[in-house]
Every structure is written in structure tokens, then in C-alpha cells.
A tleap script that builds the chain and sets N, CA, C and O, in Angstrom:
source leaprc.protein.ff14SB
mol = sequence {
  NMET LEU THR LEU ARG ALA GLU GLN LEU ARG
  VAL LEU GLU ALA HIE ARG GLN ASP ALA PHE
  LEU SER GLU LEU GLU GLY HIE LEU GLN ARG
  HIE PHE PRO ALA PHE VAL ALA MET GLN PRO
  ARG GLU SER LEU ARG GLU SER LEU ARG LYS
  ALA VAL GLU ALA ALA THR SER VAL GLY LEU
  GLU THR ARG GLY ASP VAL SER VAL TYR VAL
  ASN LEU CYS ALA VAL LEU GLY TRP ASP PHE
  ALA ALA GLU PRO GLN SER ALA TRP LEU ASP
  ALA LEU LEU ARG ASP ALA SER VAL PRO SER
  ALA SER HIE ARG LEU GLN LEU GLY VAL GLN
  GLU LEU LYS ARG ARG LEU ALA LEU GLU ALA
  GLN GLN ARG GLU ALA ARG HIE ARG PHE GLU
  SER SER ASN ASP THR GLU ARG CPRO
}
set mol.1.N position { 10.849 89.810 -63.211 }
set mol.1.CA position { 10.581 89.223 -65.099 }
set mol.1.C position { 10.683 87.577 -64.121 }
set mol.1.O position { 11.316 87.117 -63.171 }
set mol.2.N position { 9.773 87.214 -64.947 }
set mol.2.CA position { 9.793 85.778 -64.166 }
set mol.2.C position { 10.535 84.376 -64.995 }
set mol.2.O position { 10.102 83.993 -66.082 }
set mol.3.N position { 11.263 83.958 -64.558 }
set mol.3.CA position { 11.990 83.255 -65.008 }
set mol.3.C position { 12.207 81.555 -64.892 }
set mol.3.O position { 12.878 81.175 -63.934 }
set mol.4.N position { 11.698 80.583 -65.773 }
set mol.4.CA position { 11.247 79.518 -65.738 }
set mol.4.C position { 12.531 78.743 -65.917 }
set mol.4.O position { 13.243 79.015 -66.884 }
set mol.5.N position { 13.001 77.492 -64.785 }
set mol.5.CA position { 13.710 76.582 -65.450 }
set mol.5.C position { 13.454 75.880 -66.248 }
set mol.5.O position { 12.268 75.571 -66.367 }
set mol.6.N position { 14.618 75.215 -67.306 }
set mol.6.CA position { 13.561 74.170 -68.224 }
set mol.6.C position { 13.033 72.659 -67.575 }
set mol.6.O position { 12.242 71.879 -68.104 }
set mol.7.N position { 13.681 72.524 -66.355 }
set mol.7.CA position { 12.769 71.127 -65.750 }
set mol.7.C position { 11.149 71.835 -65.218 }
set mol.7.O position { 10.261 71.044 -64.902 }
set mol.8.N position { 10.843 73.604 -65.152 }
set mol.8.CA position { 9.838 73.742 -64.806 }
set mol.8.C position { 8.881 73.685 -65.761 }
set mol.8.O position { 7.726 73.316 -65.547 }
set mol.9.N position { 9.398 74.104 -67.013 }
set mol.9.CA position { 9.225 74.315 -68.433 }
set mol.9.C position { 8.767 72.128 -68.883 }
set mol.9.O position { 8.148 71.709 -69.862 }
set mol.10.N position { 9.089 71.697 -68.278 }
set mol.10.CA position { 9.089 70.268 -68.565 }
set mol.10.C position { 8.211 69.690 -67.726 }
set mol.10.O position { 7.638 68.641 -68.020 }
set mol.11.N position { 7.998 70.413 -66.443 }
set mol.11.CA position { 6.508 69.677 -65.587 }
set mol.11.C position { 5.518 70.476 -66.360 }
set mol.11.O position { 4.625 69.739 -66.776 }
set mol.12.N position { 5.330 71.961 -66.764 }
set mol.12.CA position { 4.400 72.205 -67.211 }
set mol.12.C position { 3.958 71.539 -68.799 }
set mol.12.O position { 2.838 71.185 -69.166 }
set mol.13.N position { 5.055 71.518 -69.448 }
set mol.13.CA position { 4.390 70.564 -70.617 }
set mol.13.C position { 3.710 69.195 -70.531 }
set mol.13.O position { 2.759 68.731 -71.160 }
set mol.14.N position { 4.624 68.595 -69.385 }
set mol.14.CA position { 3.750 67.253 -68.677 }
set mol.14.C position { 2.541 67.261 -68.626 }
set mol.14.O position { 1.675 66.479 -69.019 }
set mol.15.N position { 2.530 68.348 -68.034 }
set mol.15.CA position { 0.891 68.736 -67.329 }
set mol.15.C position { -0.096 69.158 -68.054 }
set mol.15.O position { -1.245 69.048 -67.626 }
set mol.16.N position { 0.197 69.787 -69.435 }
set mol.16.CA position { -0.644 69.939 -70.356 }
set mol.16.C position { -0.894 69.085 -71.124 }
set mol.16.O position { -2.064 69.036 -71.504 }
set mol.17.N position { 0.118 68.033 -71.686 }
set mol.17.CA position { 0.185 66.826 -72.311 }
set mol.17.C position { -1.013 65.996 -71.801 }
set mol.17.O position { -1.886 65.531 -72.533 }
set mol.18.N position { -0.930 65.816 -69.950 }
set mol.18.CA position { -2.151 64.749 -69.323 }
set mol.18.C position { -3.289 65.501 -69.326 }
set mol.18.O position { -4.329 64.853 -69.206 }
set mol.19.N position { -3.427 67.155 -69.469 }
set mol.19.CA position { -4.977 67.503 -69.550 }
set mol.19.C position { -5.348 67.071 -70.842 }
set mol.19.O position { -6.303 66.310 -71.001 }
set mol.20.N position { -4.462 67.629 -72.059 }
set mol.20.CA position { -5.120 66.978 -73.192 }
set mol.20.C position { -5.737 65.183 -73.371 }
set mol.20.O position { -6.790 64.736 -73.825 }
set mol.21.N position { -4.758 64.649 -72.896 }
set mol.21.CA position { -5.134 63.284 -72.799 }
set mol.21.C position { -5.853 62.955 -72.025 }
set mol.21.O position { -6.133 61.759 -72.095 }
set mol.22.N position { -6.535 63.753 -70.906 }
set mol.22.CA position { -8.087 63.384 -70.375 }
set mol.22.C position { -8.929 63.682 -71.212 }
set mol.22.O position { -9.855 63.020 -71.680 }
set mol.23.N position { -8.491 65.014 -71.456 }
set mol.23.CA position { -9.381 65.768 -72.530 }
set mol.23.C position { -9.872 64.796 -73.778 }
set mol.23.O position { -11.013 64.341 -73.858 }
set mol.24.N position { -8.975 64.592 -74.593 }
set mol.24.CA position { -9.300 63.641 -75.875 }
set mol.24.C position { -10.275 61.867 -75.235 }
set mol.24.O position { -11.092 61.230 -75.899 }
set mol.25.N position { -9.852 61.589 -74.037 }
set mol.25.CA position { -10.440 60.293 -73.046 }
set mol.25.C position { -11.748 60.628 -72.599 }
set mol.25.O position { -12.631 59.799 -72.382 }
set mol.26.N position { -11.883 62.164 -72.432 }
set mol.26.CA position { -13.424 62.062 -72.476 }
set mol.26.C position { -14.256 62.367 -73.359 }
set mol.26.O position { -15.486 62.348 -73.310 }
set mol.27.N position { -13.207 62.800 -74.600 }
set mol.27.CA position { -14.224 62.701 -75.560 }
set mol.27.C position { -14.657 61.528 -76.403 }
set mol.27.O position { -15.666 61.516 -77.109 }
set mol.28.N position { -13.654 60.383 -76.237 }
set mol.28.CA position { -13.824 59.254 -76.927 }
set mol.28.C position { -14.960 58.800 -75.732 }
set mol.28.O position { -15.911 58.442 -76.427 }
set mol.29.N position { -15.244 58.676 -74.743 }
set mol.29.CA position { -16.100 58.504 -73.653 }
set mol.29.C position { -17.652 58.850 -74.036 }
set mol.29.O position { -18.666 58.159 -73.934 }
set mol.30.N position { -17.508 59.815 -74.383 }
set mol.30.CA position { -18.817 60.580 -75.239 }
set mol.30.C position { -19.883 59.957 -76.592 }
set mol.30.O position { -21.019 59.575 -76.874 }
set mol.31.N position { -18.248 60.255 -77.214 }
set mol.31.CA position { -18.603 60.042 -78.238 }
set mol.31.C position { -18.586 58.273 -78.996 }
set mol.31.O position { -19.561 57.880 -79.637 }
set mol.32.N position { -17.589 57.561 -78.823 }
set mol.32.CA position { -16.939 56.426 -78.915 }
set mol.32.C position { -16.951 55.383 -77.742 }
set mol.32.O position { -16.052 54.552 -77.612 }
set mol.33.N position { -18.329 55.508 -76.659 }
set mol.33.CA position { -18.148 54.279 -75.920 }
set mol.33.C position { -18.164 53.366 -75.897 }
set mol.33.O position { -17.998 52.964 -74.746 }
set mol.34.N position { -18.362 52.126 -77.038 }
set mol.34.CA position { -17.971 50.895 -76.975 }
set mol.34.C position { -16.998 50.739 -77.663 }
set mol.34.O position { -16.737 49.567 -77.936 }
set mol.35.N position { -16.071 51.829 -78.220 }
set mol.35.CA position { -14.441 51.825 -78.655 }
set mol.35.C position { -13.454 52.221 -76.866 }
set mol.35.O position { -12.246 52.054 -76.698 }
set mol.36.N position { -14.032 52.522 -76.255 }
set mol.36.CA position { -13.267 52.928 -74.932 }
set mol.36.C position { -13.389 52.177 -73.989 }
set mol.36.O position { -12.665 52.277 -72.999 }
set mol.37.N position { -14.769 50.853 -74.161 }
set mol.37.CA position { -15.154 50.265 -73.244 }
set mol.37.C position { -14.442 48.629 -73.650 }
set mol.37.O position { -14.567 47.672 -72.886 }
set mol.38.N position { -13.870 48.570 -74.678 }
set mol.38.CA position { -13.165 47.295 -75.127 }
set mol.38.C position { -11.637 47.165 -74.652 }
set mol.38.O position { -10.916 46.193 -74.878 }
set mol.39.N position { -11.180 48.641 -73.762 }
set mol.39.CA position { -9.534 48.149 -73.266 }
set mol.39.C position { -9.526 48.900 -72.071 }
set mol.39.O position { -10.258 49.885 -71.976 }
set mol.40.N position { -8.677 48.502 -71.013 }
set mol.40.CA position { -8.452 49.523 -69.672 }
set mol.40.C position { -8.278 50.521 -70.113 }
set mol.40.O position { -8.170 50.864 -71.290 }
set mol.41.N position { -8.220 51.276 -68.866 }
set mol.41.CA position { -8.261 52.833 -68.661 }
set mol.41.C position { -6.880 52.927 -69.106 }
set mol.41.O position { -6.668 53.502 -70.174 }
set mol.42.N position { -5.909 52.444 -68.441 }
set mol.42.CA position { -4.168 52.457 -68.602 }
set mol.42.C position { -3.883 52.147 -70.125 }
set mol.42.O position { -2.973 52.754 -70.690 }
set mol.43.N position { -4.513 51.372 -70.682 }
set mol.43.CA position { -4.591 50.688 -71.965 }
set mol.43.C position { -4.850 52.024 -72.740 }
set mol.43.O position { -4.051 52.508 -73.543 }
set mol.44.N position { -5.804 52.447 -72.476 }
set mol.44.CA position { -6.666 53.220 -73.584 }
set mol.44.C position { -5.405 55.091 -73.244 }
set mol.44.O position { -4.910 55.815 -74.108 }
set mol.45.N position { -5.351 55.185 -72.187 }
set mol.45.CA position { -3.962 55.987 -72.159 }
set mol.45.C position { -3.150 55.967 -73.076 }
set mol.45.O position { -3.325 56.464 -74.189 }
set mol.46.N position { -1.906 55.222 -72.580 }
set mol.46.CA position { -1.216 54.926 -73.842 }
set mol.46.C position { -1.618 54.968 -75.201 }
set mol.46.O position { -0.974 55.795 -75.846 }
set mol.47.N position { -2.258 54.502 -75.683 }
set mol.47.CA position { -3.314 54.077 -76.859 }
set mol.47.C position { -3.128 55.896 -77.282 }
set mol.47.O position { -2.329 56.374 -78.086 }
set mol.48.N position { -4.245 56.692 -76.361 }
set mol.48.CA position { -3.570 58.047 -76.492 }
set mol.48.C position { -3.195 58.518 -77.224 }
set mol.48.O position { -3.619 58.884 -78.320 }
set mol.49.N position { -1.783 58.629 -76.424 }
set mol.49.CA position { -0.399 58.662 -75.909 }
set mol.49.C position { -0.154 58.971 -77.408 }
set mol.49.O position { -0.132 60.077 -77.948 }
set mol.50.N position { 0.047 57.594 -78.027 }
set mol.50.CA position { 0.408 56.988 -79.164 }
set mol.50.C position { -0.477 57.537 -80.243 }
set mol.50.O position { 0.060 57.721 -81.335 }
set mol.51.N position { -1.222 57.707 -80.165 }
set mol.51.CA position { -2.129 58.868 -81.296 }
set mol.51.C position { -1.429 60.183 -81.421 }
set mol.51.O position { -0.907 60.726 -82.394 }
set mol.52.N position { -1.548 60.516 -80.278 }
set mol.52.CA position { -0.982 61.626 -80.568 }
set mol.52.C position { -0.033 62.119 -81.148 }
set mol.52.O position { -0.039 63.168 -81.793 }
set mol.53.N position { 1.177 61.136 -80.895 }
set mol.53.CA position { 2.479 61.083 -81.418 }
set mol.53.C position { 2.334 60.755 -83.116 }
set mol.53.O position { 2.984 61.502 -83.847 }
set mol.54.N position { 1.684 59.899 -83.631 }
set mol.54.CA position { 1.539 60.014 -84.650 }
set mol.54.C position { 0.829 61.003 -85.360 }
set mol.54.O position { 1.289 61.561 -86.356 }
set mol.55.N position { -0.235 61.227 -84.892 }
set mol.55.CA position { -0.980 62.801 -85.434 }
set mol.55.C position { 0.331 63.747 -85.938 }
set mol.55.O position { 0.529 64.155 -87.083 }
set mol.56.N position { 1.229 63.990 -84.644 }
set mol.56.CA position { 2.142 64.882 -84.987 }
set mol.56.C position { 3.118 64.660 -85.915 }
set mol.56.O position { 3.589 65.421 -86.761 }
set mol.57.N position { 3.340 63.627 -85.676 }
set mol.57.CA position { 4.291 63.002 -87.442 }
set mol.57.C position { 4.279 63.012 -88.286 }
set mol.57.O position { 5.286 62.864 -88.979 }
set mol.58.N position { 2.463 63.300 -88.965 }
set mol.58.CA position { 2.195 63.666 -89.933 }
set mol.58.C position { 1.514 65.037 -90.097 }
set mol.58.O position { 0.569 65.378 -90.807 }
set mol.59.N position { 2.299 65.741 -89.202 }
set mol.59.CA position { 1.945 66.826 -89.491 }
set mol.59.C position { 1.083 67.981 -88.309 }
set mol.59.O position { 1.364 69.049 -87.765 }
set mol.60.N position { 0.051 67.140 -88.324 }
set mol.60.CA position { -1.053 67.869 -87.697 }
set mol.60.C position { -0.821 68.981 -85.926 }
set mol.60.O position { -0.192 68.614 -84.934 }
set mol.61.N position { -1.329 69.880 -86.052 }
set mol.61.CA position { -0.303 70.390 -84.818 }
set mol.61.C position { -1.804 71.246 -83.769 }
set mol.61.O position { -1.683 71.657 -82.615 }
set mol.62.N position { -2.815 71.292 -84.436 }
set mol.62.CA position { -3.775 71.915 -83.762 }
set mol.62.C position { -4.484 70.778 -82.746 }
set mol.62.O position { -4.921 69.702 -83.153 }
set mol.63.N position { -4.513 71.219 -81.362 }
set mol.63.CA position { -5.966 70.342 -80.927 }
set mol.63.C position { -7.358 69.677 -81.750 }
set mol.63.O position { -8.073 68.676 -81.761 }
set mol.64.N position { -7.244 70.502 -82.165 }
set mol.64.CA position { -8.937 70.282 -83.167 }
set mol.64.C position { -8.190 68.981 -84.540 }
set mol.64.O position { -8.864 67.993 -84.834 }
set mol.65.N position { -7.426 69.116 -84.906 }
set mol.65.CA position { -6.799 68.274 -86.004 }
set mol.65.C position { -6.460 66.968 -85.298 }
set mol.65.O position { -6.768 65.888 -85.801 }
set mol.66.N position { -5.590 67.103 -83.699 }
set mol.66.CA position { -5.179 65.793 -82.880 }
set mol.66.C position { -6.490 64.812 -82.769 }
set mol.66.O position { -6.544 63.591 -82.918 }
set mol.67.N position { -7.481 65.707 -82.472 }
set mol.67.CA position { -8.711 65.091 -81.918 }
set mol.67.C position { -9.333 64.557 -83.212 }
set mol.67.O position { -9.576 63.357 -83.332 }
set mol.68.N position { -9.584 65.419 -84.150 }
set mol.68.CA position { -9.764 64.455 -85.599 }
set mol.68.C position { -9.291 62.968 -85.665 }
set mol.68.O position { -9.963 61.962 -85.894 }
set mol.69.N position { -7.822 63.108 -85.377 }
set mol.69.CA position { -6.762 62.364 -86.189 }
set mol.69.C position { -7.759 60.783 -85.057 }
set mol.69.O position { -8.409 59.877 -85.578 }
set mol.70.N position { -7.530 60.970 -83.548 }
set mol.70.CA position { -8.175 60.184 -82.805 }
set mol.70.C position { -9.991 59.822 -82.712 }
set mol.70.O position { -10.524 58.920 -82.064 }
set mol.71.N position { -10.418 60.495 -83.281 }
set mol.71.CA position { -12.010 60.053 -83.790 }
set mol.71.C position { -11.339 58.695 -84.748 }
set mol.71.O position { -11.446 57.554 -84.297 }
set mol.72.N position { -10.726 58.918 -85.945 }
set mol.72.CA position { -9.993 58.135 -86.974 }
set mol.72.C position { -9.821 56.916 -86.156 }
set mol.72.O position { -10.562 55.958 -86.378 }
set mol.73.N position { -8.957 56.856 -85.271 }
set mol.73.CA position { -8.472 55.653 -84.780 }
set mol.73.C position { -9.490 55.448 -84.296 }
set mol.73.O position { -9.676 54.361 -84.844 }
set mol.74.N position { -10.543 55.617 -83.565 }
set mol.74.CA position { -11.604 55.204 -82.770 }
set mol.74.C position { -12.610 54.678 -84.290 }
set mol.74.O position { -13.552 54.090 -83.759 }
set mol.75.N position { -12.747 54.640 -85.189 }
set mol.75.CA position { -13.420 54.198 -86.315 }
set mol.75.C position { -12.637 53.234 -86.835 }
set mol.75.O position { -13.146 52.152 -87.127 }
set mol.76.N position { -11.477 53.435 -87.005 }
set mol.76.CA position { -10.645 52.316 -87.834 }
set mol.76.C position { -9.599 51.386 -86.731 }
set mol.76.O position { -9.176 50.340 -87.221 }
set mol.77.N position { -9.405 51.525 -86.091 }
set mol.77.CA position { -8.534 51.146 -84.815 }
set mol.77.C position { -7.520 51.922 -84.826 }
set mol.77.O position { -7.213 52.684 -85.743 }
set mol.78.N position { -6.622 51.673 -83.209 }
set mol.78.CA position { -5.653 52.451 -82.836 }
set mol.78.C position { -4.461 52.315 -84.013 }
set mol.78.O position { -4.018 53.430 -84.290 }
set mol.79.N position { -4.034 51.578 -84.531 }
set mol.79.CA position { -2.841 51.424 -85.607 }
set mol.79.C position { -3.255 51.338 -87.157 }
set mol.79.O position { -2.621 50.709 -88.005 }
set mol.80.N position { -4.205 51.938 -87.339 }
set mol.80.CA position { -5.223 51.686 -88.994 }
set mol.80.C position { -4.161 52.104 -90.044 }
set mol.80.O position { -4.214 51.574 -91.154 }
set mol.81.N position { -2.889 53.316 -89.678 }
set mol.81.CA position { -2.087 53.110 -90.290 }
set mol.81.C position { -1.039 52.004 -90.923 }
set mol.81.O position { -0.441 52.007 -91.999 }
set mol.82.N position { -1.048 51.104 -89.889 }
set mol.82.CA position { -0.306 50.023 -90.513 }
set mol.82.C position { -1.124 48.657 -91.356 }
set mol.82.O position { -0.700 47.706 -92.013 }
set mol.83.N position { -2.489 49.124 -90.954 }
set mol.83.CA position { -3.720 48.215 -91.298 }
set mol.83.C position { -3.673 47.596 -93.515 }
set mol.83.O position { -4.392 48.534 -93.859 }
set mol.84.N position { -3.498 47.143 -94.337 }
set mol.84.CA position { -3.554 47.498 -95.148 }
set mol.84.C position { -5.045 47.817 -95.939 }
set mol.84.O position { -5.072 48.112 -97.134 }
set mol.85.N position { -5.997 47.738 -95.288 }
set mol.85.CA position { -7.079 48.126 -95.932 }
set mol.85.C position { -7.513 49.923 -95.572 }
set mol.85.O position { -8.323 50.579 -96.227 }
set mol.86.N position { -6.882 50.317 -94.617 }
set mol.86.CA position { -6.639 52.148 -94.570 }
set mol.86.C position { -5.326 52.562 -94.946 }
set mol.86.O position { -5.027 53.650 -94.454 }
set mol.87.N position { -4.277 51.940 -95.802 }
set mol.87.CA position { -2.937 52.246 -95.866 }
set mol.87.C position { -3.062 53.686 -96.803 }
set mol.87.O position { -2.201 54.562 -96.883 }
set mol.88.N position { -4.813 53.646 -97.697 }
set mol.88.CA position { -4.616 54.838 -98.874 }
set mol.88.C position { -4.320 56.060 -97.780 }
set mol.88.O position { -3.485 56.941 -97.985 }
set mol.89.N position { -5.386 55.938 -96.237 }
set mol.89.CA position { -5.677 57.098 -95.676 }
set mol.89.C position { -3.979 57.533 -95.195 }
set mol.89.O position { -3.454 58.605 -95.497 }
set mol.90.N position { -3.426 56.623 -94.534 }
set mol.90.CA position { -2.076 57.167 -94.057 }
set mol.90.C position { -0.890 57.570 -95.154 }
set mol.90.O position { 0.148 58.158 -94.849 }
set mol.91.N position { -1.230 57.166 -96.393 }
set mol.91.CA position { -0.469 57.927 -97.494 }
set mol.91.C position { -0.991 59.226 -97.693 }
set mol.91.O position { -0.258 60.209 -97.586 }
set mol.92.N position { -2.809 59.370 -98.116 }
set mol.92.CA position { -2.510 60.559 -97.788 }
set mol.92.C position { -2.153 61.617 -96.922 }
set mol.92.O position { -1.803 62.748 -97.257 }
set mol.93.N position { -2.284 61.101 -95.639 }
set mol.93.CA position { -2.141 62.182 -94.358 }
set mol.93.C position { -0.431 62.128 -94.629 }
set mol.93.O position { -0.128 62.000 -93.442 }
set mol.94.N position { 0.331 62.131 -95.039 }
set mol.94.CA position { 1.430 61.458 -95.153 }
set mol.94.C position { 1.851 62.726 -96.733 }
set mol.94.O position { 2.968 63.229 -96.849 }
set mol.95.N position { 0.662 63.006 -97.770 }
set mol.95.CA position { 1.048 63.591 -98.943 }
set mol.95.C position { 1.683 64.532 -99.289 }
set mol.95.O position { 0.947 65.503 -99.112 }
set mol.96.N position { 2.806 64.919 -99.762 }
set mol.96.CA position { 3.628 65.742 -99.481 }
set mol.96.C position { 3.083 66.993 -100.490 }
set mol.96.O position { 3.433 68.171 -100.413 }
set mol.97.N position { 2.222 66.462 -101.364 }
set mol.97.CA position { 2.125 67.622 -102.619 }
set mol.97.C position { 1.055 68.048 -101.974 }
set mol.97.O position { 0.431 68.770 -102.752 }
set mol.98.N position { 0.268 67.940 -100.472 }
set mol.98.CA position { -0.703 68.533 -100.183 }
set mol.98.C position { -0.164 68.800 -99.079 }
set mol.98.O position { 0.125 67.938 -98.249 }
set mol.99.N position { 0.118 70.544 -98.882 }
set mol.99.CA position { 1.504 71.062 -98.113 }
set mol.99.C position { 0.449 71.221 -96.471 }
set mol.99.O position { 0.998 71.103 -95.376 }
set mol.100.N position { -1.036 71.489 -96.608 }
set mol.100.CA position { -1.528 71.717 -95.423 }
set mol.100.C position { -1.606 70.378 -94.754 }
set mol.100.O position { -2.372 69.581 -95.296 }
set mol.101.N position { -0.918 69.939 -93.602 }
set mol.101.CA position { -1.888 68.676 -92.841 }
set mol.101.C position { -2.855 68.666 -92.706 }
set mol.101.O position { -3.492 67.941 -93.470 }
set mol.102.N position { -3.548 69.387 -91.748 }
set mol.102.CA position { -5.212 69.928 -91.935 }
set mol.102.C position { -6.264 70.351 -92.928 }
set mol.102.O position { -7.423 70.764 -92.874 }
set mol.103.N position { -5.385 70.077 -93.846 }
set mol.103.CA position { -6.147 70.216 -95.365 }
set mol.103.C position { -5.929 68.691 -95.472 }
set mol.103.O position { -6.940 68.073 -95.805 }
set mol.104.N position { -4.678 67.868 -95.232 }
set mol.104.CA position { -4.573 66.256 -95.650 }
set mol.104.C position { -5.805 65.992 -94.723 }
set mol.104.O position { -6.713 65.404 -95.311 }
set mol.105.N position { -5.998 66.226 -93.691 }
set mol.105.CA position { -6.556 65.409 -92.702 }
set mol.105.C position { -8.258 65.565 -93.118 }
set mol.105.O position { -9.126 64.777 -92.743 }
set mol.106.N position { -8.503 66.872 -94.046 }
set mol.106.CA position { -10.040 66.881 -94.202 }
set mol.106.C position { -10.299 66.032 -95.299 }
set mol.106.O position { -11.351 65.393 -95.292 }
set mol.107.N position { -9.318 65.895 -96.469 }
set mol.107.CA position { -9.848 64.681 -97.238 }
set mol.107.C position { -9.931 63.773 -97.206 }
set mol.107.O position { -10.509 62.975 -97.944 }
set mol.108.N position { -8.992 63.594 -95.755 }
set mol.108.CA position { -8.761 62.280 -95.425 }
set mol.108.C position { -10.511 61.981 -94.836 }
set mol.108.O position { -11.164 61.064 -95.334 }
set mol.109.N position { -10.953 62.668 -94.008 }
set mol.109.CA position { -12.529 62.516 -93.599 }
set mol.109.C position { -13.452 62.043 -94.779 }
set mol.109.O position { -14.238 61.231 -95.267 }
set mol.110.N position { -12.959 62.830 -94.821 }
set mol.110.CA position { -14.227 63.207 -96.625 }
set mol.110.C position { -14.208 61.593 -97.053 }
set mol.110.O position { -15.076 60.744 -96.850 }
set mol.111.N position { -12.727 61.449 -97.811 }
set mol.111.CA position { -12.743 59.825 -97.965 }
set mol.111.C position { -13.766 58.935 -97.317 }
set mol.111.O position { -14.893 58.641 -97.714 }
set mol.112.N position { -13.093 58.557 -96.181 }
set mol.112.CA position { -13.276 57.598 -95.045 }
set mol.112.C position { -14.675 57.775 -95.451 }
set mol.112.O position { -15.198 56.708 -95.774 }
set mol.113.N position { -15.674 59.122 -95.555 }
set mol.113.CA position { -17.581 59.105 -94.993 }
set mol.113.C position { -17.816 58.404 -96.523 }
set mol.113.O position { -18.699 57.589 -96.790 }
set mol.114.N position { -16.861 58.903 -97.394 }
set mol.114.CA position { -17.456 58.457 -98.618 }
set mol.114.C position { -17.152 56.909 -98.972 }
set mol.114.O position { -18.063 56.477 -99.679 }
set mol.115.N position { -16.178 55.951 -98.713 }
set mol.115.CA position { -15.981 54.992 -98.585 }
set mol.115.C position { -16.920 54.163 -96.880 }
set mol.115.O position { -17.173 52.961 -96.967 }
set mol.116.N position { -17.236 54.741 -95.828 }
set mol.116.CA position { -18.332 54.001 -95.221 }
set mol.116.C position { -19.541 54.106 -96.018 }
set mol.116.O position { -20.256 53.109 -95.928 }
set mol.117.N position { -19.998 55.083 -96.817 }
set mol.117.CA position { -21.426 55.228 -96.970 }
set mol.117.C position { -21.700 54.117 -98.032 }
set mol.117.O position { -22.685 53.380 -98.008 }
set mol.118.N position { -20.823 54.091 -98.855 }
set mol.118.CA position { -20.470 53.107 -100.120 }
set mol.118.C position { -20.605 51.512 -99.037 }
set mol.118.O position { -21.665 50.890 -99.104 }
set mol.119.N position { -19.962 51.213 -98.509 }
set mol.119.CA position { -20.041 50.016 -97.297 }
set mol.119.C position { -20.958 49.685 -97.251 }
set mol.119.O position { -21.302 48.527 -97.484 }
set mol.120.N position { -22.007 51.029 -96.780 }
set mol.120.CA position { -23.421 50.959 -95.966 }
set mol.120.C position { -24.091 50.287 -97.444 }
set mol.120.O position { -24.550 49.144 -97.437 }
set mol.121.N position { -24.087 50.978 -98.459 }
set mol.121.CA position { -25.019 50.720 -99.306 }
set mol.121.C position { -24.721 49.341 -100.191 }
set mol.121.O position { -25.566 48.764 -100.875 }
set mol.122.N position { -23.654 49.035 -100.064 }
set mol.122.CA position { -23.525 47.639 -100.412 }
set mol.122.C position { -23.881 46.584 -99.731 }
set mol.122.O position { -24.086 45.439 -100.134 }
set mol.123.N position { -23.949 47.045 -98.622 }
set mol.123.CA position { -24.247 45.775 -97.132 }
set mol.123.C position { -25.692 45.829 -97.411 }
set mol.123.O position { -26.137 44.752 -97.807 }
set mol.124.N position { -26.541 46.779 -97.315 }
set mol.124.CA position { -28.207 47.225 -97.520 }
set mol.124.C position { -28.448 46.630 -98.594 }
set mol.124.O position { -29.584 46.169 -98.702 }
set mol.125.N position { -27.473 46.435 -99.750 }
set mol.125.CA position { -28.289 46.168 -101.626 }
set mol.125.C position { -27.906 44.138 -101.159 }
set mol.125.O position { -28.484 43.229 -101.754 }
set mol.126.N position { -26.979 43.924 -100.160 }
set mol.126.CA position { -26.491 42.415 -100.442 }
set mol.126.C position { -28.568 41.668 -99.402 }
set mol.126.O position { -29.242 40.659 -99.609 }
set mol.127.N position { -28.736 42.731 -98.521 }
set mol.127.CA position { -29.692 42.130 -97.672 }
set mol.127.C position { -30.624 42.229 -98.140 }
set mol.127.O position { -31.428 41.306 -98.006 }
set mol.128.N position { -30.966 43.351 -98.894 }
set mol.128.CA position { -31.895 43.326 -99.899 }
set mol.128.C position { -32.241 41.828 -101.115 }
set mol.128.O position { -33.189 41.054 -101.249 }
set mol.129.N position { -31.224 41.962 -101.640 }
set mol.129.CA position { -30.864 40.728 -102.484 }
set mol.129.C position { -30.705 38.957 -101.856 }
set mol.129.O position { -30.853 37.979 -102.589 }
set mol.130.N position { -30.427 38.896 -100.593 }
set mol.130.CA position { -30.806 37.501 -99.781 }
set mol.130.C position { -32.031 37.481 -99.296 }
set mol.130.O position { -32.649 36.427 -99.142 }
set mol.131.N position { -32.721 39.171 -98.873 }
set mol.131.CA position { -34.201 38.758 -98.390 }
set mol.131.C position { -35.312 38.157 -99.865 }
set mol.131.O position { -36.373 37.535 -99.812 }
set mol.132.N position { -34.667 38.568 -100.863 }
set mol.132.CA position { -35.826 38.683 -102.227 }
set mol.132.C position { -35.224 37.352 -102.511 }
set mol.132.O position { -36.237 36.653 -102.486 }
set mol.133.N position { -34.384 36.667 -102.726 }
set mol.133.CA position { -33.714 35.259 -103.057 }
set mol.133.C position { -34.654 34.349 -101.964 }
set mol.133.O position { -34.921 33.158 -102.122 }
set mol.134.N position { -34.991 34.998 -101.085 }
set mol.134.CA position { -35.290 33.656 -99.366 }
set mol.134.C position { -36.745 33.821 -100.179 }
set mol.134.O position { -36.946 32.758 -100.766 }
set mol.135.N position { -37.498 34.477 -100.349 }
set mol.135.CA position { -39.113 34.579 -100.704 }
set mol.135.C position { -39.668 34.297 -101.620 }
set mol.135.O position { -40.877 34.072 -101.689 }
set mol.136.N position { -38.503 34.239 -102.906 }
set mol.136.CA position { -38.932 33.800 -104.283 }
set mol.136.C position { -38.998 32.091 -104.163 }
set mol.136.O position { -39.849 31.365 -104.677 }
set mol.137.N position { -38.108 31.777 -103.523 }
set mol.137.CA position { -37.920 30.288 -103.384 }
set mol.137.C position { -38.955 29.147 -103.306 }
set mol.137.O position { -39.791 29.374 -102.431 }
set mol.138.N position { -39.096 28.275 -103.802 }
set mol.138.CA position { -40.455 27.682 -103.776 }
set mol.138.C position { -40.758 26.389 -102.446 }
set mol.138.O position { -41.859 25.846 -102.352 }
savepdb mol mol.pdb
quit
């Protein structure tokens, strides 16, 4: 029978965590290269570590859910939970009336997509309005 001491378990856990952070870093480099380029690698690693902690603090447990949370960070900023314009998302992720953290995350992503699409439509409408006013002036 194999017996692992507590210290050996801590080392294994640290290695597992480091490997996951490396996976997340690679994911961000592939999908959000401009976001990654904005900060030094060691700073990125520390930000990822904090994002993983924040994700687990709202009840997210799977690697997939934590990865989606990191995607939210790439879109909204590392500290999106503290920003007034994204406070709604943090509130939703912590909403105990929705028992599944994974479901809260899905709802948050859907709502963020809706809001981003609306913002894009508003920008386009503003652009069309400004363009039409420029061409109609004498």
C-alpha cells in the first residue's frame, strides 16, 4: 500500500495547481493575445492565481468553469468584481438563490453577451447617426 505524507500531498497539489495555471496562461495567449501582451509574465501568473481563487470563492469547482471565469477576466478586467459597471455579474455569481455556481456562471455569460451585443448595436447606431449628420450639412 502506498502512503503519502502530508508534505508529499502539498507538493503534488502545488504541482497540479502550477500545471493548471500554465494551461490557463496558454488558453489566454491563444484566445486573448492582446490582453496577455499588456502585462509581464510573472504578473500574469499572479493575476491568474488570484482569478482562480476568486472563481473558487463564488463556488466554481470544475476546471472548465474556472476557465470561463478567467475568460470573463480577460473581457472585463482582472478585478471586474470590484468595478461598478460589472457589479451585476459579481452579484449574480454570488446569488445563493441560484443553487448551482455553474448555472450562475452560465447565466452571467449569457447576460454579458447580451449586454456586449447591445453596446455594439448602440455604437453602430451612433456611428450611422454621426455619418448621416455629416453628409446632410451644407
